[in-house]
N, CA and C of each residue as an Amber inpcrd file, in Angstrom:
protein
   345
  -0.3880000  -8.7750000   2.4430000  -1.2700000  -8.1900000   4.0920000
  -2.4520000  -7.3430000   3.2230000  -3.7300000  -7.3110000   3.2850000
  -4.7130000  -6.3260000   3.1760000  -5.4780000  -6.5990000   3.9850000
  -6.4830000  -5.2590000   4.1600000  -7.5100000  -5.4570000   4.7890000
  -8.7070000  -5.3450000   3.9260000 -10.1850000  -5.3040000   4.2290000
 -11.1840000  -5.1700000   3.2410000 -12.0010000  -3.8430000   4.1670000
 -12.6060000  -3.3490000   3.1670000 -13.0950000  -2.0950000   3.4010000
 -13.9550000  -2.0800000   4.7060000 -14.3450000  -3.3920000   5.2100000
 -15.1950000  -3.3970000   6.4150000 -14.1080000  -3.3140000   8.0110000
 -12.8450000  -3.4290000   7.5540000 -11.8480000  -3.0610000   8.5760000
 -11.9260000  -2.1620000   9.4780000 -11.5600000  -2.1080000  10.4870000
 -11.4930000  -0.9080000  11.5760000 -10.2440000  -0.4350000  11.2420000
  -9.9310000   0.9100000  11.7760000  -8.6900000   1.6040000  12.1110000
  -7.9700000   0.9380000  12.7940000  -8.2140000   0.6850000  13.9820000
  -7.7560000  -0.0530000  15.1120000  -7.4160000  -1.1430000  14.1310000
  -7.9400000  -2.2950000  13.7970000  -7.5990000  -3.2660000  13.1480000
  -6.3700000  -3.2040000  12.1570000  -6.3430000  -2.0750000  11.2780000
  -5.7520000  -1.9780000  10.6380000  -4.0380000  -1.4820000  11.1570000
  -4.4530000  -0.7470000  12.4230000  -3.0890000  -0.3360000  13.3590000
  -2.3980000  -1.6190000  13.8990000  -2.9780000  -2.2410000  14.1450000
  -2.7860000  -3.4340000  14.9350000  -2.2140000  -4.3580000  13.6220000
  -2.6480000  -4.5770000  12.6730000  -1.4250000  -5.3350000  11.6120000
  -0.1260000  -4.4870000  11.1590000  -0.3080000  -3.1430000  10.8430000
   0.8580000  -2.5950000  10.3580000   1.9030000  -2.8140000  11.4430000
   1.5140000  -2.5370000  12.9000000   2.7140000  -2.5580000  13.9890000
   2.9140000  -3.8530000  14.2270000   1.9600000  -5.0860000  14.1850000
   2.3650000  -6.6530000  14.1090000   3.2790000  -7.1820000  13.0710000
   3.0070000  -6.5780000  11.8430000   4.0800000  -7.0600000  10.8760000
   5.0610000  -6.0740000  10.5500000   5.1430000  -5.2770000  11.3530000
   6.2240000  -4.0570000  11.2360000   6.2850000  -3.7770000   9.8800000
   5.0110000  -3.3100000   9.0920000   4.7900000  -2.7680000   7.5730000
   4.5840000  -1.2310000   7.6900000   4.7310000  -0.3610000   6.4410000
   4.0190000   0.8780000   6.3720000   3.0440000   1.0230000   5.6440000
   2.3750000   0.2160000   4.9830000   1.4690000   0.2420000   3.5380000
   1.0950000  -0.6160000   3.7340000  -0.5210000  -0.8590000   3.6730000
  -1.3760000  -1.5340000   4.1080000  -2.6430000  -1.4620000   2.7540000
  -2.4590000  -2.4880000   2.0290000  -3.6830000  -2.0160000   0.7660000
  -5.2690000  -2.5490000   1.3820000  -6.0670000  -1.3330000   0.8140000
  -7.3650000  -1.8880000   1.0830000  -8.0450000  -2.6130000  -0.0360000
  -8.8090000  -3.6620000  -0.1510000  -9.5130000  -4.3160000  -0.9440000
 -11.1240000  -4.1640000  -0.6350000 -11.9990000  -4.5730000  -1.6850000
 -13.0970000  -4.7590000  -2.1670000 -13.1270000  -6.1390000  -1.7200000
 -15.0890000  -6.5050000  -2.0070000 -15.0370000  -8.0030000  -2.0260000
 -14.5790000  -8.9520000  -2.7360000 -14.2500000  -8.4480000  -4.1150000
 -13.7430000  -9.1030000  -5.1100000 -12.4040000  -9.3110000  -5.3120000
 -11.5220000  -8.4850000  -4.1760000 -10.0490000  -8.2620000  -3.8120000
  -9.6740000  -7.1140000  -4.7180000 -10.7200000  -6.4870000  -5.5330000
  -9.8190000  -4.9970000  -6.1980000  -9.4260000  -4.1490000  -5.5200000
  -8.5560000  -3.7980000  -5.6540000  -7.8880000  -2.4760000  -4.7330000
  -8.8440000  -1.1680000  -4.7840000  -8.9750000  -0.8690000  -3.2950000
  -9.6570000   0.4100000  -3.2640000  -9.1710000   1.6180000  -2.4880000
  -7.9290000   1.4520000  -2.0370000  -7.6020000   2.1990000  -1.5020000
  -6.0250000   1.6410000  -0.7620000  -5.3090000   2.5900000   0.2300000
  -3.9150000   2.2190000   0.5870000  -4.0210000   3.1240000   1.9450000
  -3.8000000   2.3920000   3.0810000  -3.3430000   2.9730000   4.3660000
  -2.0110000   3.2200000   4.4580000  -1.4360000   4.0540000   5.0190000
  -0.2790000   4.2160000   5.2730000   0.0690000   4.4620000   6.9630000
   1.1150000   4.1080000   7.5770000   1.5740000   4.5060000   8.6830000
   1.3890000   6.0540000   9.2310000   1.8430000   6.3900000   8.0520000
   1.4440000   8.3960000   7.7020000   0.3570000   8.5330000   8.2640000
  -0.8820000   7.9210000   7.6910000  -2.2180000   7.6860000   7.6480000
  -2.6270000   7.9650000   9.4120000  -2.0680000   6.6220000  10.0910000
  -2.7280000   6.4490000  10.8290000  -1.9420000   7.2720000  12.1370000
  -0.7290000   7.9780000  12.2560000  -0.1370000   8.6160000  12.4450000
  -1.2630000   9.8980000  13.1610000  -1.8100000  10.4590000  11.7060000
  -2.8070000  11.5800000  11.9730000  -4.0730000  11.2620000  12.1450000
  -4.5280000   9.8660000  12.6790000  -5.9140000   9.6400000  13.3280000
  -5.7460000   9.8490000  14.5820000  -6.8430000  10.1080000  14.9510000
  -6.8640000  10.4240000  16.3850000  -7.7990000   9.4180000  17.1760000
  -7.7950000   9.2860000  18.5440000  -8.1290000   7.9970000  19.0760000
  -9.9720000   7.9980000  18.9880000 -10.4100000   9.0220000  18.4840000
 -12.2040000   8.5760000  18.2790000 -12.2820000   7.9840000  17.5230000
 -11.1790000   7.9190000  16.2080000 -11.3080000   7.6110000  14.9880000
 -11.1990000   6.0580000  14.8230000 -10.6470000   5.4500000  15.9370000
  -9.9150000   3.7700000  16.4090000 -10.7720000   2.9510000  15.6370000
 -12.2420000   2.7320000  15.8050000 -13.2360000   2.4700000  15.6220000
 -14.1470000   1.9410000  14.3400000 -13.4030000   3.5380000  13.7550000
 -14.3430000   3.8600000  12.1200000 -13.5860000   2.9470000  11.1780000
 -14.2980000   2.8970000  10.0820000 -13.7230000   2.1570000   9.1860000
 -12.3470000   2.6420000   8.2540000 -11.7350000   1.7900000   7.9500000
 -10.4130000   2.0200000   7.1950000 -10.7460000   3.2560000   6.0000000
 -12.0930000   3.2980000   5.2930000 -12.2750000   4.0690000   4.4230000
 -12.6130000   5.1750000   4.9920000 -12.3930000   5.9250000   5.9870000
 -12.7460000   7.2250000   6.7870000 -11.1230000   8.0180000   6.5650000
 -10.2030000   7.1590000   6.5100000  -8.7990000   7.7350000   6.5330000
  -7.9170000   7.3400000   5.2570000  -8.0500000   6.2970000   4.6220000
  -7.5430000   5.7710000   3.4090000  -7.1830000   6.5110000   2.3480000
  -5.8270000   6.5500000   1.7310000  -6.0770000   7.4220000   0.4690000
  -6.5650000   6.5240000  -1.0080000  -7.5900000   6.8700000  -1.4510000
  -8.2660000   5.9670000  -2.5160000  -7.9050000   6.8220000  -4.1890000
  -7.3180000   7.7140000  -3.9570000  -7.0230000   8.3960000  -5.5390000
  -5.6340000   8.1810000  -5.4200000  -5.4690000   6.3850000  -5.8630000
  -3.8390000   5.8730000  -6.0140000  -3.5830000   5.8190000  -7.8230000
  -2.2750000   6.0410000  -7.4510000  -1.2320000   5.7670000  -8.6990000
  -0.9110000   4.0080000  -8.2860000  -0.8040000   2.8950000  -9.6520000
  -0.6860000   1.5540000  -9.3040000   0.2410000   1.3800000 -10.7860000
   0.7180000   0.3750000 -10.7070000   1.5090000  -0.1150000 -11.9730000
   0.7980000  -1.7560000 -12.2500000   0.7650000  -2.0810000 -13.4310000
   0.6800000  -3.4080000 -13.6730000   1.9490000  -4.4780000 -13.7550000
   1.6590000  -5.8730000 -13.9940000   2.3330000  -6.7430000 -13.1350000
   4.0660000  -6.6150000 -14.4550000   3.6740000  -5.8540000 -15.2090000
   4.7750000  -6.3570000 -16.3430000   5.7640000  -4.9330000 -15.9790000
   5.3740000  -4.2000000 -15.2830000   6.0950000  -2.7350000 -15.0510000
   7.5790000  -2.9020000 -15.0830000   8.4100000  -1.8300000 -15.6350000
   9.6570000  -1.6960000 -15.5850000  10.2000000  -1.4040000 -14.3260000
  11.1500000  -1.7360000 -13.3250000  11.4350000  -1.4620000 -12.1960000
  11.8710000   0.0330000 -12.2980000  12.4330000   0.5640000 -13.3550000
  12.3120000   2.4340000 -13.5040000  11.3300000   2.9280000 -13.4770000
  10.2800000   2.3340000 -14.3380000   8.9210000   3.1350000 -13.9070000
   8.4230000   3.2940000 -12.5560000   8.7760000   2.0570000 -11.9760000
   8.3400000   2.0400000 -10.7120000   9.0690000   3.1600000  -9.8150000
  10.1980000   2.8920000  -9.7700000  11.1330000   3.9300000  -9.0820000
  10.9160000   5.5930000  -9.3110000  10.2040000   5.4390000 -10.9100000
  10.2270000   7.2580000 -11.0600000   8.8330000   7.4890000 -10.7850000
   8.1720000   6.6650000 -10.8360000   6.9420000   6.9430000 -10.2520000
   6.3320000   7.0590000  -8.4070000   7.9910000   6.8540000  -7.6870000
   7.4470000   6.8450000  -6.3060000   8.3690000   8.1710000  -6.1470000
   9.5080000   8.2140000  -7.0980000  10.5150000   9.9340000  -6.9640000
   9.6220000  11.0240000  -6.9740000   8.7880000  10.8180000  -8.2750000
   8.0510000  12.1570000  -8.8350000   6.6820000  12.2160000  -7.8260000
   5.8120000  11.2900000  -7.6910000   4.6340000  11.3530000  -6.5770000
   4.9130000  11.5780000  -5.5840000   6.3570000  11.2170000  -4.9580000
   6.8720000  10.9760000  -3.3520000   5.8790000  10.3610000  -2.7160000
   5.8830000   9.1040000  -2.9970000   5.1320000   7.7680000  -2.6280000
   6.1740000   6.4700000  -1.9700000   5.8210000   6.1950000  -1.0150000
   6.7680000   5.0370000  -0.3820000   6.1320000   3.7160000  -0.8000000
   5.0320000   3.5760000  -1.8400000   4.8260000   2.2630000  -1.8970000
   3.6830000   2.2870000  -3.3590000   3.9820000   1.6480000  -3.9640000
   3.2780000   1.3520000  -5.5320000   2.3880000   0.1690000  -5.5960000
   1.1250000  -0.0020000  -5.6840000   0.0550000  -1.2420000  -5.5510000
   0.3480000  -1.9530000  -7.1850000   0.5780000  -3.1430000  -6.8550000
   0.6390000  -3.7590000  -8.4700000  -0.8190000  -4.6890000  -8.5320000
  -1.4440000  -4.0460000  -9.7860000  -2.7960000  -4.3350000 -10.0280000
  -2.7990000  -5.2620000 -11.4920000  -3.9080000  -5.9720000 -11.4240000
  -4.0490000  -6.9670000 -12.9300000  -4.6320000  -5.7960000 -13.6990000
  -4.2140000  -5.2120000 -14.6350000  -4.6430000  -4.5120000 -15.9770000
  -5.9650000  -4.8680000 -16.3950000  -6.6690000  -6.0690000 -16.3560000
  -7.5240000  -6.1750000 -16.6320000  -8.7360000  -6.0640000 -16.0960000
  -8.8860000  -6.6260000 -14.6880000 -10.1120000  -6.4780000 -13.3970000
  -9.7670000  -5.9770000 -12.5390000  -8.5270000  -5.2130000 -12.1100000
  -8.0310000  -4.4470000 -11.3130000  -8.0390000  -5.0410000 -10.0580000
  -7.7150000  -6.4720000  -9.8200000  -7.0590000  -7.0980000  -8.5700000
  -5.7630000  -6.8700000  -7.9150000  -5.7650000  -6.6620000  -6.9350000
  -4.5580000  -6.2050000  -6.4440000  -3.6450000  -7.7260000  -6.4960000
  -2.1370000  -7.5320000  -6.8050000  -1.8320000  -9.0980000  -6.8880000
  -0.0330000  -8.4620000  -6.1850000   0.3100000  -7.1670000  -5.7100000
   0.9460000  -7.1200000  -4.5840000   1.0080000  -5.4830000  -4.2530000
   2.1220000  -5.3820000  -3.6100000   2.9550000  -3.6010000  -3.6870000
   4.1560000  -3.8890000  -3.3450000   4.9380000  -2.4990000  -4.4120000
   6.5890000  -2.4300000  -4.2310000   6.7950000  -1.5820000  -3.7630000
   7.3490000  -1.6030000  -2.3420000   7.5650000  -0.4880000  -1.4320000
   9.1640000  -0.1380000  -1.8600000   9.6270000   1.2840000  -1.2350000
  10.8310000   1.6170000  -1.1940000  11.6000000   0.7690000  -0.7000000
  11.5870000   0.0510000   0.3420000  12.2370000  -0.8070000   1.0750000
  12.5780000  -2.1880000   0.0360000  11.5630000  -2.6800000  -0.9140000
  11.6910000  -3.7120000  -2.0270000  12.6930000  -3.1820000  -2.8860000
  12.7610000  -2.0320000  -3.4090000  13.7240000  -1.4290000  -4.3410000
  14.9580000  -1.3870000  -4.0910000  15.2150000  -0.5240000  -2.6030000
  16.5860000  -0.6490000  -1.6910000  17.3040000  -2.0700000  -1.6180000
  16.1270000  -2.9750000  -1.2160000  17.1210000  -4.7610000  -1.3920000
  16.9350000  -5.0300000  -2.7500000  16.4750000  -4.9120000  -3.6000000
  17.0010000  -5.1100000  -4.9060000  18.0260000  -4.6270000  -5.1800000
  18.3190000  -3.3800000  -5.1260000  19.4840000  -2.4340000  -5.5820000
  20.9640000  -2.8490000  -4.6830000  20.4320000  -3.2870000  -3.5970000
  21.7380000  -3.9730000  -2.8410000  21.9660000  -5.4910000  -3.2660000
  21.0870000  -5.8510000  -3.6890000  21.5320000  -7.4290000  -4.2780000
  22.0560000  -7.1780000  -5.7280000  21.7720000  -5.8820000  -6.4790000
  22.3020000  -5.9930000  -7.4750000  23.7060000  -5.2860000  -7.5320000
  24.1690000  -4.5960000  -6.5410000  25.2680000  -4.0830000  -6.1970000
  26.3580000  -4.9910000  -5.6930000  25.6090000  -5.9790000  -4.9910000
  26.6180000  -7.4690000  -4.3700000  27.4120000  -8.0250000  -5.1940000
  26.0980000  -8.2760000  -6.4920000  26.5050000  -8.9510000  -7.7760000
  27.8400000  -8.1050000  -8.5530000
């Protein structure tokens, strides 16, 4: 799930709450990743900001990985940078391919431990 730069903070908040997710990538017109919005960003948003664009509060200085990144690399990036999700982007054109959250990592680790 993504929203475009034209989305309002209110719209993003509704998506996060409805889907019960914590991170929402923000994309431009060509699906290029331009920012990330987290539930933490929204907690700090005042009511006056709800009808403003997501670009007002999104994190634009992003760390990301390519689709061939190793799991250990993603985990190291999350731990060292103290972030809960890492966008996966096409290394050529910057298109968003998905995100890996700490929940995804934990689910995979649980499967591995079960095997």
